[in-house]
CHARMM internal coordinates of N, CA and C (Angstrom, degrees):
IC EDIT
DIST 1 N 1 CA 1.4033
DIST 1 CA 1 C 1.5350
ANGL 1 N 1 CA 1 C 112.66
DIST 1 C 2 N 1.3828
ANGL 1 CA 1 C 2 N 114.34
DIHE 1 N 1 CA 1 C 2 N 157.03
DIST 2 N 2 CA 1.4046
ANGL 1 C 2 N 2 CA 119.71
DIHE 1 CA 1 C 2 N 2 CA 177.36
DIST 2 CA 2 C 1.5265
ANGL 2 N 2 CA 2 C 113.34
DIHE 1 C 2 N 2 CA 2 C -92.25
DIST 2 C 3 N 1.3517
ANGL 2 CA 2 C 3 N 120.80
DIHE 2 N 2 CA 2 C 3 N 151.65
DIST 3 N 3 CA 1.4190
ANGL 2 C 3 N 3 CA 117.06
DIHE 2 CA 2 C 3 N 3 CA 170.71
DIST 3 CA 3 C 1.4807
ANGL 3 N 3 CA 3 C 110.97
DIHE 2 C 3 N 3 CA 3 C -83.56
DIST 3 C 4 N 1.3270
ANGL 3 CA 3 C 4 N 113.94
DIHE 3 N 3 CA 3 C 4 N 140.21
DIST 4 N 4 CA 1.4751
ANGL 3 C 4 N 4 CA 121.93
DIHE 3 CA 3 C 4 N 4 CA -171.97
DIST 4 CA 4 C 1.6660
ANGL 4 N 4 CA 4 C 103.43
DIHE 3 C 4 N 4 CA 4 C -69.08
DIST 4 C 5 N 1.3730
ANGL 4 CA 4 C 5 N 120.53
DIHE 4 N 4 CA 4 C 5 N 124.26
DIST 5 N 5 CA 1.3483
ANGL 4 C 5 N 5 CA 122.64
DIHE 4 CA 4 C 5 N 5 CA 175.90
DIST 5 CA 5 C 1.5737
ANGL 5 N 5 CA 5 C 117.61
DIHE 4 C 5 N 5 CA 5 C -63.31
DIST 5 C 6 N 1.2848
ANGL 5 CA 5 C 6 N 122.18
DIHE 5 N 5 CA 5 C 6 N 121.99
DIST 6 N 6 CA 1.3828
ANGL 5 C 6 N 6 CA 120.90
DIHE 5 CA 5 C 6 N 6 CA 174.95
DIST 6 CA 6 C 1.5438
ANGL 6 N 6 CA 6 C 112.42
DIHE 5 C 6 N 6 CA 6 C -92.86
DIST 6 C 7 N 1.3229
ANGL 6 CA 6 C 7 N 114.48
DIHE 6 N 6 CA 6 C 7 N 115.17
DIST 7 N 7 CA 1.4365
ANGL 6 C 7 N 7 CA 120.22
DIHE 6 CA 6 C 7 N 7 CA -171.15
DIST 7 CA 7 C 1.4981
ANGL 7 N 7 CA 7 C 107.53
DIHE 6 C 7 N 7 CA 7 C -157.81
DIST 7 C 8 N 1.3987
ANGL 7 CA 7 C 8 N 119.96
DIHE 7 N 7 CA 7 C 8 N -175.25
DIST 8 N 8 CA 1.4072
ANGL 7 C 8 N 8 CA 122.73
DIHE 7 CA 7 C 8 N 8 CA 172.28
DIST 8 CA 8 C 1.6517
ANGL 8 N 8 CA 8 C 106.69
DIHE 7 C 8 N 8 CA 8 C -72.77
DIST 8 C 9 N 1.2994
ANGL 8 CA 8 C 9 N 118.06
DIHE 8 N 8 CA 8 C 9 N 133.80
DIST 9 N 9 CA 1.4565
ANGL 8 C 9 N 9 CA 122.82
DIHE 8 CA 8 C 9 N 9 CA 176.35
DIST 9 CA 9 C 1.5592
ANGL 9 N 9 CA 9 C 104.96
DIHE 8 C 9 N 9 CA 9 C -128.10
DIST 9 C 10 N 1.4025
ANGL 9 CA 9 C 10 N 112.85
DIHE 9 N 9 CA 9 C 10 N 139.37
DIST 10 N 10 CA 1.4533
ANGL 9 C 10 N 10 CA 112.98
DIHE 9 CA 9 C 10 N 10 CA 162.28
DIST 10 CA 10 C 1.5535
ANGL 10 N 10 CA 10 C 105.48
DIHE 9 C 10 N 10 CA 10 C -71.41
DIST 10 C 11 N 1.4211
ANGL 10 CA 10 C 11 N 106.36
DIHE 10 N 10 CA 10 C 11 N 163.46
DIST 11 N 11 CA 1.5501
ANGL 10 C 11 N 11 CA 113.60
DIHE 10 CA 10 C 11 N 11 CA 176.45
DIST 11 CA 11 C 1.4836
ANGL 11 N 11 CA 11 C 109.06
DIHE 10 C 11 N 11 CA 11 C -54.43
DIST 11 C 12 N 1.3573
ANGL 11 CA 11 C 12 N 118.50
DIHE 11 N 11 CA 11 C 12 N -52.01
DIST 12 N 12 CA 1.3439
ANGL 11 C 12 N 12 CA 122.64
DIHE 11 CA 11 C 12 N 12 CA -176.14
DIST 12 CA 12 C 1.5184
ANGL 12 N 12 CA 12 C 116.40
DIHE 11 C 12 N 12 CA 12 C -58.46
DIST 12 C 13 N 1.3796
ANGL 12 CA 12 C 13 N 110.33
DIHE 12 N 12 CA 12 C 13 N -43.63
DIST 13 N 13 CA 1.4749
ANGL 12 C 13 N 13 CA 112.86
DIHE 12 CA 12 C 13 N 13 CA 177.84
DIST 13 CA 13 C 1.4941
ANGL 13 N 13 CA 13 C 116.62
DIHE 12 C 13 N 13 CA 13 C -61.21
DIST 13 C 14 N 1.4258
ANGL 13 CA 13 C 14 N 114.95
DIHE 13 N 13 CA 13 C 14 N -42.02
DIST 14 N 14 CA 1.4995
ANGL 13 C 14 N 14 CA 118.13
DIHE 13 CA 13 C 14 N 14 CA 176.53
DIST 14 CA 14 C 1.5011
ANGL 14 N 14 CA 14 C 111.42
DIHE 13 C 14 N 14 CA 14 C -69.98
DIST 14 C 15 N 1.2741
ANGL 14 CA 14 C 15 N 117.82
DIHE 14 N 14 CA 14 C 15 N -41.27
DIST 15 N 15 CA 1.4875
ANGL 14 C 15 N 15 CA 119.37
DIHE 14 CA 14 C 15 N 15 CA 178.71
DIST 15 CA 15 C 1.4550
ANGL 15 N 15 CA 15 C 114.02
DIHE 14 C 15 N 15 CA 15 C -58.41
DIST 15 C 16 N 1.3496
ANGL 15 CA 15 C 16 N 115.65
DIHE 15 N 15 CA 15 C 16 N -35.36
DIST 16 N 16 CA 1.5192
ANGL 15 C 16 N 16 CA 121.43
DIHE 15 CA 15 C 16 N 16 CA 177.82
DIST 16 CA 16 C 1.5288
ANGL 16 N 16 CA 16 C 109.82
DIHE 15 C 16 N 16 CA 16 C -69.92
DIST 16 C 17 N 1.3267
ANGL 16 CA 16 C 17 N 118.12
DIHE 16 N 16 CA 16 C 17 N -28.70
DIST 17 N 17 CA 1.4409
ANGL 16 C 17 N 17 CA 119.48
DIHE 16 CA 16 C 17 N 17 CA 176.04
DIST 17 CA 17 C 1.5414
ANGL 17 N 17 CA 17 C 110.41
DIHE 16 C 17 N 17 CA 17 C -66.63
DIST 17 C 18 N 1.2749
ANGL 17 CA 17 C 18 N 119.32
DIHE 17 N 17 CA 17 C 18 N -39.73
DIST 18 N 18 CA 1.4106
ANGL 17 C 18 N 18 CA 120.13
DIHE 17 CA 17 C 18 N 18 CA 176.18
DIST 18 CA 18 C 1.5701
ANGL 18 N 18 CA 18 C 119.11
DIHE 17 C 18 N 18 CA 18 C -82.56
DIST 18 C 19 N 1.2782
ANGL 18 CA 18 C 19 N 110.30
DIHE 18 N 18 CA 18 C 19 N -27.19
DIST 19 N 19 CA 1.5595
ANGL 18 C 19 N 19 CA 119.03
DIHE 18 CA 18 C 19 N 19 CA 178.62
DIST 19 CA 19 C 1.5390
ANGL 19 N 19 CA 19 C 110.13
DIHE 18 C 19 N 19 CA 19 C -125.93
DIST 19 C 20 N 1.3799
ANGL 19 CA 19 C 20 N 117.31
DIHE 19 N 19 CA 19 C 20 N 61.81
DIST 20 N 20 CA 1.5236
ANGL 19 C 20 N 20 CA 119.07
DIHE 19 CA 19 C 20 N 20 CA 179.86
DIST 20 CA 20 C 1.4662
ANGL 20 N 20 CA 20 C 119.90
DIHE 19 C 20 N 20 CA 20 C -56.59
DIST 20 C 21 N 1.2782
ANGL 20 CA 20 C 21 N 117.84
DIHE 20 N 20 CA 20 C 21 N -21.73
DIST 21 N 21 CA 1.5213
ANGL 20 C 21 N 21 CA 126.35
DIHE 20 CA 20 C 21 N 21 CA -173.06
DIST 21 CA 21 C 1.5547
ANGL 21 N 21 CA 21 C 107.28
DIHE 20 C 21 N 21 CA 21 C -92.18
DIST 21 C 22 N 1.3182
ANGL 21 CA 21 C 22 N 119.19
DIHE 21 N 21 CA 21 C 22 N -4.54
DIST 22 N 22 CA 1.4554
ANGL 21 C 22 N 22 CA 122.11
DIHE 21 CA 21 C 22 N 22 CA -175.84
DIST 22 CA 22 C 1.5390
ANGL 22 N 22 CA 22 C 109.45
DIHE 21 C 22 N 22 CA 22 C -97.97
DIST 22 C 23 N 1.3404
ANGL 22 CA 22 C 23 N 114.06
DIHE 22 N 22 CA 22 C 23 N 164.51
DIST 23 N 23 CA 1.4164
ANGL 22 C 23 N 23 CA 121.63
DIHE 22 CA 22 C 23 N 23 CA 172.91
DIST 23 CA 23 C 1.6023
ANGL 23 N 23 CA 23 C 103.66
DIHE 22 C 23 N 23 CA 23 C -71.92
DIST 23 C 24 N 1.3060
ANGL 23 CA 23 C 24 N 117.33
DIHE 23 N 23 CA 23 C 24 N 155.57
DIST 24 N 24 CA 1.4557
ANGL 23 C 24 N 24 CA 118.06
DIHE 23 CA 23 C 24 N 24 CA 176.76
DIST 24 CA 24 C 1.6031
ANGL 24 N 24 CA 24 C 112.60
DIHE 23 C 24 N 24 CA 24 C -57.08
DIST 24 C 25 N 1.2249
ANGL 24 CA 24 C 25 N 118.66
DIHE 24 N 24 CA 24 C 25 N -41.49
DIST 25 N 25 CA 1.4986
ANGL 24 C 25 N 25 CA 122.64
DIHE 24 CA 24 C 25 N 25 CA 176.81
DIST 25 CA 25 C 1.5921
ANGL 25 N 25 CA 25 C 110.36
DIHE 24 C 25 N 25 CA 25 C -55.88
DIST 25 C 26 N 1.3385
ANGL 25 CA 25 C 26 N 107.82
DIHE 25 N 25 CA 25 C 26 N -52.57
DIST 26 N 26 CA 1.4346
ANGL 25 C 26 N 26 CA 113.59
DIHE 25 CA 25 C 26 N 26 CA -174.09
DIST 26 CA 26 C 1.4796
ANGL 26 N 26 CA 26 C 112.00
DIHE 25 C 26 N 26 CA 26 C -69.63
DIST 26 C 27 N 1.3309
ANGL 26 CA 26 C 27 N 120.72
DIHE 26 N 26 CA 26 C 27 N -32.40
DIST 27 N 27 CA 1.4724
ANGL 26 C 27 N 27 CA 125.30
DIHE 26 CA 26 C 27 N 27 CA 175.76
DIST 27 CA 27 C 1.5098
ANGL 27 N 27 CA 27 C 111.40
DIHE 26 C 27 N 27 CA 27 C -61.92
DIST 27 C 28 N 1.3434
ANGL 27 CA 27 C 28 N 118.06
DIHE 27 N 27 CA 27 C 28 N -45.48
DIST 28 N 28 CA 1.3689
ANGL 27 C 28 N 28 CA 127.58
DIHE 27 CA 27 C 28 N 28 CA -178.48
DIST 28 CA 28 C 1.5387
ANGL 28 N 28 CA 28 C 104.98
DIHE 27 C 28 N 28 CA 28 C -62.30
DIST 28 C 29 N 1.3241
ANGL 28 CA 28 C 29 N 122.09
DIHE 28 N 28 CA 28 C 29 N -47.35
DIST 29 N 29 CA 1.4210
ANGL 28 C 29 N 29 CA 122.26
DIHE 28 CA 28 C 29 N 29 CA -175.19
DIST 29 CA 29 C 1.5821
ANGL 29 N 29 CA 29 C 110.30
DIHE 28 C 29 N 29 CA 29 C -66.53
DIST 29 C 30 N 1.3682
ANGL 29 CA 29 C 30 N 115.53
DIHE 29 N 29 CA 29 C 30 N -36.39
DIST 30 N 30 CA 1.4332
ANGL 29 C 30 N 30 CA 116.38
DIHE 29 CA 29 C 30 N 30 CA -177.20
DIST 30 CA 30 C 1.6108
ANGL 30 N 30 CA 30 C 109.23
DIHE 29 C 30 N 30 CA 30 C -71.64
DIST 30 C 31 N 1.3309
ANGL 30 CA 30 C 31 N 115.95
DIHE 30 N 30 CA 30 C 31 N -40.42
DIST 31 N 31 CA 1.5100
ANGL 30 C 31 N 31 CA 119.01
DIHE 30 CA 30 C 31 N 31 CA 174.82
DIST 31 CA 31 C 1.4622
ANGL 31 N 31 CA 31 C 111.73
DIHE 30 C 31 N 31 CA 31 C -61.13
DIST 31 C 32 N 1.2912
ANGL 31 CA 31 C 32 N 119.41
DIHE 31 N 31 CA 31 C 32 N -44.86
DIST 32 N 32 CA 1.4006
ANGL 31 C 32 N 32 CA 121.96
DIHE 31 CA 31 C 32 N 32 CA -177.93
DIST 32 CA 32 C 1.5570
ANGL 32 N 32 CA 32 C 110.66
DIHE 31 C 32 N 32 CA 32 C -60.18
DIST 32 C 33 N 1.4026
ANGL 32 CA 32 C 33 N 113.77
DIHE 32 N 32 CA 32 C 33 N -43.89
DIST 33 N 33 CA 1.4131
ANGL 32 C 33 N 33 CA 122.88
DIHE 32 CA 32 C 33 N 33 CA 178.74
DIST 33 CA 33 C 1.5277
ANGL 33 N 33 CA 33 C 109.96
DIHE 32 C 33 N 33 CA 33 C -54.10
DIST 33 C 34 N 1.3381
ANGL 33 CA 33 C 34 N 113.25
DIHE 33 N 33 CA 33 C 34 N -51.09
DIST 34 N 34 CA 1.4355
ANGL 33 C 34 N 34 CA 121.37
DIHE 33 CA 33 C 34 N 34 CA -178.53
DIST 34 CA 34 C 1.5950
ANGL 34 N 34 CA 34 C 109.14
DIHE 33 C 34 N 34 CA 34 C -54.33
DIST 34 C 35 N 1.2912
ANGL 34 CA 34 C 35 N 116.48
DIHE 34 N 34 CA 34 C 35 N -45.30
DIST 35 N 35 CA 1.4451
ANGL 34 C 35 N 35 CA 124.89
DIHE 34 CA 34 C 35 N 35 CA -175.44
DIST 35 CA 35 C 1.4433
ANGL 35 N 35 CA 35 C 108.22
DIHE 34 C 35 N 35 CA 35 C -69.15
DIST 35 C 36 N 1.3577
ANGL 35 CA 35 C 36 N 123.67
DIHE 35 N 35 CA 35 C 36 N -46.16
DIST 36 N 36 CA 1.4202
ANGL 35 C 36 N 36 CA 124.87
DIHE 35 CA 35 C 36 N 36 CA -173.90
DIST 36 CA 36 C 1.5549
ANGL 36 N 36 CA 36 C 111.54
DIHE 35 C 36 N 36 CA 36 C -70.35
DIST 36 C 37 N 1.3950
ANGL 36 CA 36 C 37 N 115.82
DIHE 36 N 36 CA 36 C 37 N -29.81
DIST 37 N 37 CA 1.4186
ANGL 36 C 37 N 37 CA 120.28
DIHE 36 CA 36 C 37 N 37 CA 177.37
DIST 37 CA 37 C 1.5381
ANGL 37 N 37 CA 37 C 116.92
DIHE 36 C 37 N 37 CA 37 C -73.95
DIST 37 C 38 N 1.3642
ANGL 37 CA 37 C 38 N 112.85
DIHE 37 N 37 CA 37 C 38 N -15.98
DIST 38 N 38 CA 1.5035
ANGL 37 C 38 N 38 CA 117.31
DIHE 37 CA 37 C 38 N 38 CA 176.35
DIST 38 CA 38 C 1.4916
ANGL 38 N 38 CA 38 C 106.67
DIHE 37 C 38 N 38 CA 38 C -105.95
DIST 38 C 39 N 1.3792
ANGL 38 CA 38 C 39 N 114.64
DIHE 38 N 38 CA 38 C 39 N 104.28
DIST 39 N 39 CA 1.4137
ANGL 38 C 39 N 39 CA 122.79
DIHE 38 CA 38 C 39 N 39 CA 177.95
DIST 39 CA 39 C 1.5166
ANGL 39 N 39 CA 39 C 116.26
DIHE 38 C 39 N 39 CA 39 C -57.68
DIST 39 C 40 N 1.3236
ANGL 39 CA 39 C 40 N 114.15
DIHE 39 N 39 CA 39 C 40 N -43.87
DIST 40 N 40 CA 1.4967
ANGL 39 C 40 N 40 CA 118.48
DIHE 39 CA 39 C 40 N 40 CA 175.04
DIST 40 CA 40 C 1.4267
ANGL 40 N 40 CA 40 C 114.13
DIHE 39 C 40 N 40 CA 40 C -60.18
DIST 40 C 41 N 1.2804
ANGL 40 CA 40 C 41 N 117.57
DIHE 40 N 40 CA 40 C 41 N -47.91
DIST 41 N 41 CA 1.4780
ANGL 40 C 41 N 41 CA 121.89
DIHE 40 CA 40 C 41 N 41 CA 177.23
DIST 41 CA 41 C 1.4503
ANGL 41 N 41 CA 41 C 112.51
DIHE 40 C 41 N 41 CA 41 C -60.87
DIST 41 C 42 N 1.3145
ANGL 41 CA 41 C 42 N 119.70
DIHE 41 N 41 CA 41 C 42 N -48.17
DIST 42 N 42 CA 1.4742
ANGL 41 C 42 N 42 CA 119.13
DIHE 41 CA 41 C 42 N 42 CA 175.97
DIST 42 CA 42 C 1.4603
ANGL 42 N 42 CA 42 C 115.70
DIHE 41 C 42 N 42 CA 42 C -61.36
DIST 42 C 43 N 1.3645
ANGL 42 CA 42 C 43 N 117.54
DIHE 42 N 42 CA 42 C 43 N -36.45
DIST 43 N 43 CA 1.4408
ANGL 42 C 43 N 43 CA 121.81
DIHE 42 CA 42 C 43 N 43 CA 175.86
DIST 43 CA 43 C 1.5698
ANGL 43 N 43 CA 43 C 113.38
DIHE 42 C 43 N 43 CA 43 C -64.21
DIST 43 C 44 N 1.3577
ANGL 43 CA 43 C 44 N 112.48
DIHE 43 N 43 CA 43 C 44 N -42.49
DIST 44 N 44 CA 1.5382
ANGL 43 C 44 N 44 CA 114.75
DIHE 43 CA 43 C 44 N 44 CA 174.34
DIST 44 CA 44 C 1.4512
ANGL 44 N 44 CA 44 C 116.57
DIHE 43 C 44 N 44 CA 44 C -66.63
DIST 44 C 45 N 1.4154
ANGL 44 CA 44 C 45 N 119.57
DIHE 44 N 44 CA 44 C 45 N -27.29
DIST 45 N 45 CA 1.3546
ANGL 44 C 45 N 45 CA 120.17
DIHE 44 CA 44 C 45 N 45 CA 179.44
DIST 45 CA 45 C 1.5517
ANGL 45 N 45 CA 45 C 106.43
DIHE 44 C 45 N 45 CA 45 C -78.48
DIST 45 C 46 N 1.3361
ANGL 45 CA 45 C 46 N 116.19
DIHE 45 N 45 CA 45 C 46 N -40.61
DIST 46 N 46 CA 1.4650
ANGL 45 C 46 N 46 CA 117.66
DIHE 45 CA 45 C 46 N 46 CA 178.83
DIST 46 CA 46 C 1.5249
ANGL 46 N 46 CA 46 C 115.01
DIHE 45 C 46 N 46 CA 46 C -58.75
DIST 46 C 47 N 1.3035
ANGL 46 CA 46 C 47 N 116.06
DIHE 46 N 46 CA 46 C 47 N -30.96
DIST 47 N 47 CA 1.4122
ANGL 46 C 47 N 47 CA 124.66
DIHE 46 CA 46 C 47 N 47 CA 176.60
DIST 47 CA 47 C 1.6061
ANGL 47 N 47 CA 47 C 113.62
DIHE 46 C 47 N 47 CA 47 C -65.75
DIST 47 C 48 N 1.2576
ANGL 47 CA 47 C 48 N 110.13
DIHE 47 N 47 CA 47 C 48 N -18.61
DIST 48 N 48 CA 1.5141
ANGL 47 C 48 N 48 CA 118.39
DIHE 47 CA 47 C 48 N 48 CA 175.61
DIST 48 CA 48 C 1.5957
ANGL 48 N 48 CA 48 C 114.10
DIHE 47 C 48 N 48 CA 48 C -97.43
DIST 48 C 49 N 1.3102
ANGL 48 CA 48 C 49 N 113.64
DIHE 48 N 48 CA 48 C 49 N 15.96
DIST 49 N 49 CA 1.4306
ANGL 48 C 49 N 49 CA 122.14
DIHE 48 CA 48 C 49 N 49 CA -175.49
DIST 49 CA 49 C 1.5356
ANGL 49 N 49 CA 49 C 116.61
DIHE 48 C 49 N 49 CA 49 C 70.22
DIST 49 C 50 N 1.3542
ANGL 49 CA 49 C 50 N 113.84
DIHE 49 N 49 CA 49 C 50 N 21.20
DIST 50 N 50 CA 1.4296
ANGL 49 C 50 N 50 CA 120.21
DIHE 49 CA 49 C 50 N 50 CA 173.99
DIST 50 CA 50 C 1.4938
ANGL 50 N 50 CA 50 C 112.87
DIHE 49 C 50 N 50 CA 50 C -65.60
DIST 50 C 51 N 1.2587
ANGL 50 CA 50 C 51 N 121.23
DIHE 50 N 50 CA 50 C 51 N 136.89
DIST 51 N 51 CA 1.4917
ANGL 50 C 51 N 51 CA 124.98
DIHE 50 CA 50 C 51 N 51 CA 172.39
DIST 51 CA 51 C 1.4393
ANGL 51 N 51 CA 51 C 108.58
DIHE 50 C 51 N 51 CA 51 C -123.78
DIST 51 C 52 N 1.3459
ANGL 51 CA 51 C 52 N 122.90
DIHE 51 N 51 CA 51 C 52 N 149.40
DIST 52 N 52 CA 1.4125
ANGL 51 C 52 N 52 CA 121.71
DIHE 51 CA 51 C 52 N 52 CA -176.98
DIST 52 CA 52 C 1.5989
ANGL 52 N 52 CA 52 C 110.97
DIHE 51 C 52 N 52 CA 52 C -66.48
DIST 52 C 53 N 1.2739
ANGL 52 CA 52 C 53 N 120.02
DIHE 52 N 52 CA 52 C 53 N -23.30
DIST 53 N 53 CA 1.4141
ANGL 52 C 53 N 53 CA 117.32
DIHE 52 CA 52 C 53 N 53 CA 179.30
DIST 53 CA 53 C 1.6158
ANGL 53 N 53 CA 53 C 112.68
DIHE 52 C 53 N 53 CA 53 C -89.85
DIST 53 C 54 N 1.3725
ANGL 53 CA 53 C 54 N 113.08
DIHE 53 N 53 CA 53 C 54 N 5.43
DIST 54 N 54 CA 1.5044
ANGL 53 C 54 N 54 CA 114.34
DIHE 53 CA 53 C 54 N 54 CA 170.19
DIST 54 CA 54 C 1.3877
ANGL 54 N 54 CA 54 C 115.68
DIHE 53 C 54 N 54 CA 54 C -56.12
DIST 54 C 55 N 1.2956
ANGL 54 CA 54 C 55 N 119.70
DIHE 54 N 54 CA 54 C 55 N 145.27
DIST 55 N 55 CA 1.4656
ANGL 54 C 55 N 55 CA 123.27
DIHE 54 CA 54 C 55 N 55 CA 177.40
DIST 55 CA 55 C 1.4654
ANGL 55 N 55 CA 55 C 115.37
DIHE 54 C 55 N 55 CA 55 C -93.61
DIST 55 C 56 N 1.4316
ANGL 55 CA 55 C 56 N 117.25
DIHE 55 N 55 CA 55 C 56 N -17.41
DIST 56 N 56 CA 1.3547
ANGL 55 C 56 N 56 CA 122.03
DIHE 55 CA 55 C 56 N 56 CA -174.51
DIST 56 CA 56 C 1.5472
ANGL 56 N 56 CA 56 C 111.16
DIHE 55 C 56 N 56 CA 56 C -132.44
DIST 56 C 57 N 1.3914
ANGL 56 CA 56 C 57 N 115.02
DIHE 56 N 56 CA 56 C 57 N 158.08
DIST 57 N 57 CA 1.4250
ANGL 56 C 57 N 57 CA 116.85
DIHE 56 CA 56 C 57 N 57 CA 165.51
DIST 57 CA 57 C 1.4937
ANGL 57 N 57 CA 57 C 114.32
DIHE 56 C 57 N 57 CA 57 C -112.64
DIST 57 C 58 N 1.3550
ANGL 57 CA 57 C 58 N 113.97
DIHE 57 N 57 CA 57 C 58 N 132.29
DIST 58 N 58 CA 1.4511
ANGL 57 C 58 N 58 CA 116.36
DIHE 57 CA 57 C 58 N 58 CA -178.23
DIST 58 CA 58 C 1.6190
ANGL 58 N 58 CA 58 C 110.02
DIHE 57 C 58 N 58 CA 58 C -69.65
DIST 58 C 59 N 1.3345
ANGL 58 CA 58 C 59 N 116.66
DIHE 58 N 58 CA 58 C 59 N 165.82
DIST 59 N 59 CA 1.4763
ANGL 58 C 59 N 59 CA 114.45
DIHE 58 CA 58 C 59 N 59 CA 176.67
DIST 59 CA 59 C 1.4517
ANGL 59 N 59 CA 59 C 113.70
DIHE 58 C 59 N 59 CA 59 C -59.48
DIST 59 C 60 N 1.3551
ANGL 59 CA 59 C 60 N 124.38
DIHE 59 N 59 CA 59 C 60 N -31.72
DIST 60 N 60 CA 1.4761
ANGL 59 C 60 N 60 CA 122.95
DIHE 59 CA 59 C 60 N 60 CA 173.73
DIST 60 CA 60 C 1.4552
ANGL 60 N 60 CA 60 C 112.35
DIHE 59 C 60 N 60 CA 60 C -62.63
DIST 60 C 61 N 1.3991
ANGL 60 CA 60 C 61 N 112.43
DIHE 60 N 60 CA 60 C 61 N -42.67
DIST 61 N 61 CA 1.6047
ANGL 60 C 61 N 61 CA 116.87
DIHE 60 CA 60 C 61 N 61 CA -177.23
DIST 61 CA 61 C 1.4454
ANGL 61 N 61 CA 61 C 104.04
DIHE 60 C 61 N 61 CA 61 C -63.61
DIST 61 C 62 N 1.2720
ANGL 61 CA 61 C 62 N 120.44
DIHE 61 N 61 CA 61 C 62 N -46.39
DIST 62 N 62 CA 1.5626
ANGL 61 C 62 N 62 CA 122.88
DIHE 61 CA 61 C 62 N 62 CA -178.46
DIST 62 CA 62 C 1.4854
ANGL 62 N 62 CA 62 C 109.39
DIHE 61 C 62 N 62 CA 62 C -52.46
DIST 62 C 63 N 1.3499
ANGL 62 CA 62 C 63 N 117.24
DIHE 62 N 62 CA 62 C 63 N -53.58
DIST 63 N 63 CA 1.5412
ANGL 62 C 63 N 63 CA 123.69
DIHE 62 CA 62 C 63 N 63 CA 172.98
DIST 63 CA 63 C 1.4941
ANGL 63 N 63 CA 63 C 110.75
DIHE 62 C 63 N 63 CA 63 C -42.05
DIST 63 C 64 N 1.3802
ANGL 63 CA 63 C 64 N 113.95
DIHE 63 N 63 CA 63 C 64 N -55.43
DIST 64 N 64 CA 1.4640
ANGL 63 C 64 N 64 CA 116.69
DIHE 63 CA 63 C 64 N 64 CA 179.40
DIST 64 CA 64 C 1.4061
ANGL 64 N 64 CA 64 C 119.45
DIHE 63 C 64 N 64 CA 64 C -60.30
DIST 64 C 65 N 1.2400
ANGL 64 CA 64 C 65 N 118.93
DIHE 64 N 64 CA 64 C 65 N -37.59
DIST 65 N 65 CA 1.4979
ANGL 64 C 65 N 65 CA 125.34
DIHE 64 CA 64 C 65 N 65 CA 178.54
DIST 65 CA 65 C 1.4863
ANGL 65 N 65 CA 65 C 108.18
DIHE 64 C 65 N 65 CA 65 C -70.87
DIST 65 C 66 N 1.3068
ANGL 65 CA 65 C 66 N 120.20
DIHE 65 N 65 CA 65 C 66 N -39.24
DIST 66 N 66 CA 1.5190
ANGL 65 C 66 N 66 CA 121.08
DIHE 65 CA 65 C 66 N 66 CA 173.35
DIST 66 CA 66 C 1.5095
ANGL 66 N 66 CA 66 C 111.20
DIHE 65 C 66 N 66 CA 66 C -66.20
DIST 66 C 67 N 1.3154
ANGL 66 CA 66 C 67 N 119.72
DIHE 66 N 66 CA 66 C 67 N -32.77
DIST 67 N 67 CA 1.4593
ANGL 66 C 67 N 67 CA 121.04
DIHE 66 CA 66 C 67 N 67 CA -176.66
DIST 67 CA 67 C 1.6671
ANGL 67 N 67 CA 67 C 103.87
DIHE 66 C 67 N 67 CA 67 C -67.97
DIST 67 C 68 N 1.3062
ANGL 67 CA 67 C 68 N 120.23
DIHE 67 N 67 CA 67 C 68 N -37.65
DIST 68 N 68 CA 1.4280
ANGL 67 C 68 N 68 CA 120.63
DIHE 67 CA 67 C 68 N 68 CA -174.35
DIST 68 CA 68 C 1.5663
ANGL 68 N 68 CA 68 C 109.03
DIHE 67 C 68 N 68 CA 68 C -87.82
DIST 68 C 69 N 1.3054
ANGL 68 CA 68 C 69 N 115.62
DIHE 68 N 68 CA 68 C 69 N -42.98
DIST 69 N 69 CA 1.5744
ANGL 68 C 69 N 69 CA 120.87
DIHE 68 CA 68 C 69 N 69 CA -174.54
DIST 69 CA 69 C 1.5055
ANGL 69 N 69 CA 69 C 117.09
DIHE 68 C 69 N 69 CA 69 C -92.21
DIST 69 C 70 N 1.3665
ANGL 69 CA 69 C 70 N 114.61
DIHE 69 N 69 CA 69 C 70 N -17.92
DIST 70 N 70 CA 1.4753
ANGL 69 C 70 N 70 CA 122.07
DIHE 69 CA 69 C 70 N 70 CA -173.38
DIST 70 CA 70 C 1.5326
ANGL 70 N 70 CA 70 C 108.98
DIHE 69 C 70 N 70 CA 70 C 83.10
DIST 70 C 71 N 1.3002
ANGL 70 CA 70 C 71 N 111.59
DIHE 70 N 70 CA 70 C 71 N 174.11
DIST 71 N 71 CA 1.5845
ANGL 70 C 71 N 71 CA 113.95
DIHE 70 CA 70 C 71 N 71 CA -179.73
DIST 71 CA 71 C 1.4532
ANGL 71 N 71 CA 71 C 106.09
DIHE 70 C 71 N 71 CA 71 C -80.28
DIST 71 C 72 N 1.4416
ANGL 71 CA 71 C 72 N 114.46
DIHE 71 N 71 CA 71 C 72 N 152.39
DIST 72 N 72 CA 1.4200
ANGL 71 C 72 N 72 CA 118.14
DIHE 71 CA 71 C 72 N 72 CA 170.15
DIST 72 CA 72 C 1.4714
ANGL 72 N 72 CA 72 C 116.29
DIHE 71 C 72 N 72 CA 72 C -54.97
DIST 72 C 73 N 1.3110
ANGL 72 CA 72 C 73 N 121.07
DIHE 72 N 72 CA 72 C 73 N 154.11
DIST 73 N 73 CA 1.4733
ANGL 72 C 73 N 73 CA 123.30
DIHE 72 CA 72 C 73 N 73 CA 178.05
DIST 73 CA 73 C 1.5342
ANGL 73 N 73 CA 73 C 108.83
DIHE 72 C 73 N 73 CA 73 C -52.17
DIST 73 C 74 N 1.3256
ANGL 73 CA 73 C 74 N 116.20
DIHE 73 N 73 CA 73 C 74 N 144.28
DIST 74 N 74 CA 1.3495
ANGL 73 C 74 N 74 CA 123.59
DIHE 73 CA 73 C 74 N 74 CA 176.63
DIST 74 CA 74 C 1.5340
ANGL 74 N 74 CA 74 C 116.36
DIHE 73 C 74 N 74 CA 74 C 90.77
DIST 74 C 75 N 1.3763
ANGL 74 CA 74 C 75 N 114.08
DIHE 74 N 74 CA 74 C 75 N -3.95
DIST 75 N 75 CA 1.4793
ANGL 74 C 75 N 75 CA 116.43
DIHE 74 CA 74 C 75 N 75 CA 174.99
DIST 75 CA 75 C 1.4741
ANGL 75 N 75 CA 75 C 106.45
DIHE 74 C 75 N 75 CA 75 C -129.83
DIST 75 C 76 N 1.3223
ANGL 75 CA 75 C 76 N 110.84
DIHE 75 N 75 CA 75 C 76 N 160.64
DIST 76 N 76 CA 1.5278
ANGL 75 C 76 N 76 CA 118.87
DIHE 75 CA 75 C 76 N 76 CA 179.89
DIST 76 CA 76 C 1.4045
ANGL 76 N 76 CA 76 C 111.89
DIHE 75 C 76 N 76 CA 76 C -116.72
END
COOR INIT
IC SEED 1 N 1 CA 1 C
IC BUILD
């Protein structure tokens, strides 16, 4: 398996990593629902200056998301 690359991702790009069979719009909605349901995850993201209207996730934010949600399928 490949290591998941930690870098800047657009919301759409990261969402499609987690939901590759979904449309981009649906994938973003699903990812954001997962994030909003997890109070600890959302708080940690907000501590990095994350805002819900942000279009991208920083490398640090991606690390936090992976810490809570795990890596997308196909990566270790």
